Steps between C-alpha positions, in 0.01 A plus 500: 500500500615855548852640560600846594840605378633859560142622570359355176237212515532203259254227440582151374345327213536151335688489172492230226872434553633188674856472651639155451759354749683172539687335786734202427482292802751248385450123456302566183234706687388834346240741637343764282265764609321782331301785661300790355686830536354802674508846368474841680322822399472832666153579649511877435332596825445851616601615846174427673462154336865425608429596861189272505700217355765533768243507773336191376827311469604609841157376645562166337851470638361564850204264467561182718320275246725638213809448724392140561452441134842651414661269766317198365612580143858546614494155660356345178762663290771375737352151494492512114867602478608222754299243300674591180844498663428149653373358170808629305739378772359149471537506124858631530595225744342236282298347774367150447383386842249618760552434873250576776652514850252451771464455880303228683456736798289821463802723455354853466816716527603639156837624621579147641403355159743735331766405740437138436523551125841677533635205697347257267677682208833493697473120553389430140809676365712236671329226307447703177743796462305658205178487679277795398133582549209750496264451787169648615348470851132407541280480807266198530144522623606367829764782529807289439762633263645294205744580219450462120839466337595490135838347448697311236752221421426280796676176438312162530717398799783592731776286632443433871842611655415309819519175323837328420398398155350838426150361458286734284185652658199645316559879488155581641558280799828698569310825448233393742758399768665845454169686557402282799844561654443871474142511647572254767206419729260706285511213246501544129479352159521591140281452199666472159371588163784438253527585132639171364605430143195541285298669780229746409602739769745745349714760683245759394217315658696442822585868495131589473406273780755653735416854394130466584592464873661841471173674433331302773774587751460874430119472532509312825824631664605799684558819301869446442541125590750324274330183384767375263874447477769361270845351517761424227567612152236674292417860442208686352576610139462848382224552250575617151279748315409367160321795364167673473207363291174651398208286640502177694486279183824643369672447833369141542616414154856646574505290826405180326760557232762455779400144572815293445501162328452217754312731740130524597275750661461425874282800576327727255250753661334814364330746743119518459538873427776432260743725692780237544596149419768254613668212312722247678706277284678181603683191340241266362441178696506144357168384362462193714540568872385323820321688772692696768601263784410620843543340844605546859839410618 
């Protein structure tokens, strides 16, 4: 990479230093990242070499193929930022349940789907005042839209206010009724994947599941289409710089030294070129756990 500042050209080079950062997402979730730092050195070009460099850089800027590559890279970076934000929001909220809201009809209007989701949220708040979620929109092969939603603290049942004796109704039956009342003749249902006590699906795993649809949405959607939304408490934490370390091994050792008691590594990944690594920590899960229960309601 080359930069020109005040008429002087500088070229980048990889250093042996790694910058370590951490984000406390709350609920016992900690994300640690380290990336190789870049240095800059003056190129010491004479006037003719400088003119040739400027002409080459301008030609690349005007090249349609290069413009397309820059636009593609911009979308990829935006998708990566959105994926990170969604993942951290899910952890901050402490999500424990996945809902998938679908249509029986081939409903292909994304704006209508978003409208239905807003109304669904409004009606859910009547039944559950602290209802909160992070949701991603996905297009099925047939063209119909559906919503993947990460939420939390859904009770086992609600009291049916239409009954004199306040008969309790399974919560997901109530949620299904609410969704169907919103979509009307289009028909709809929900699928549930809930992290019950002793479940293997942690908040971090649910967060990763939701976040993967963000990348898919950016890849398949219009350039600036919004393929995710949120409602309720939860904010993305600011990262904290933990220092600079010489070499990837020293940075990794420093990251693992932060592992609190009673926690485990949910994700640990080192780039094949050893230019960065990520470490996601979460509260340890009980040893004996049944499988995640899934089913349509």
